[in-house]
C-alpha positions as CSV (number, residue, x, y, z in Angstrom):
1,M,75.8,103.1,177.6
2,S,74.1,100.9,175.1
3,D,74.2,97.1,175.2
4,D,74.0,95.4,171.8
5,H,73.3,92.1,173.5
6,P,70.6,92.4,176.2
7,H,71.0,89.9,179.0
8,P,68.5,87.0,178.6
9,A,65.6,87.1,181.0
10,T,66.8,84.0,182.7
11,P,70.2,83.0,183.9
12,R,69.8,79.7,182.2
13,I,71.8,79.0,179.0
14,D,69.7,77.3,176.3
15,V,72.2,75.9,173.8
16,R,69.3,75.0,171.5
17,E,68.5,78.7,170.9
18,P,70.9,80.3,168.3
19,E,70.5,83.8,169.8
20,A,71.3,82.5,173.3
21,V,74.4,80.6,172.0
22,R,75.7,83.8,170.2
23,Y,75.1,85.9,173.3
24,W,76.8,83.4,175.8
25,T,79.8,82.6,173.5
26,E,80.5,86.3,173.2
27,M,79.9,87.1,176.9
28,L,82.0,84.2,178.1
29,G,84.6,84.5,175.4
30,V,84.4,80.8,174.4
31,T,83.5,78.8,171.3
32,E,80.2,77.1,170.8
33,E,81.9,73.8,171.4
34,V,83.2,74.9,174.8
35,L,79.8,76.3,175.8
36,N,78.1,73.0,174.9
37,E,80.6,71.0,176.8
38,A,80.2,73.3,179.9
39,V,76.4,73.0,179.8
40,D,76.7,69.2,179.3
41,H,78.9,68.9,182.4
42,A,77.7,71.7,184.6
43,G,74.1,72.2,183.7
44,S,72.5,75.2,182.2
45,G,72.8,77.7,185.1
46,E,75.0,80.7,184.3
47,E,77.0,80.5,187.5
48,E,77.7,76.8,187.1
49,V,78.8,77.2,183.5
50,R,81.1,80.1,184.4
51,K,82.7,78.0,187.1
52,Y,83.1,75.0,184.8
53,I,84.7,77.2,182.1
54,G,87.0,78.9,184.7
55,S,88.2,75.6,186.0
56,H,88.8,74.1,182.6
57,S,90.5,76.9,180.8
């Protein structure tokens, strides 16, 4: 099975990097605005961002 969006090497979400933003908004099913809010509040760790989005959806 091919993956069109390879997982970034680090589980950190860098909202300054356009490719990372595209990847994470698609993987998490959120808008760029929601992703930025989650990173602002929870930090850039994947697990923390997922938890924040899950508790605020």
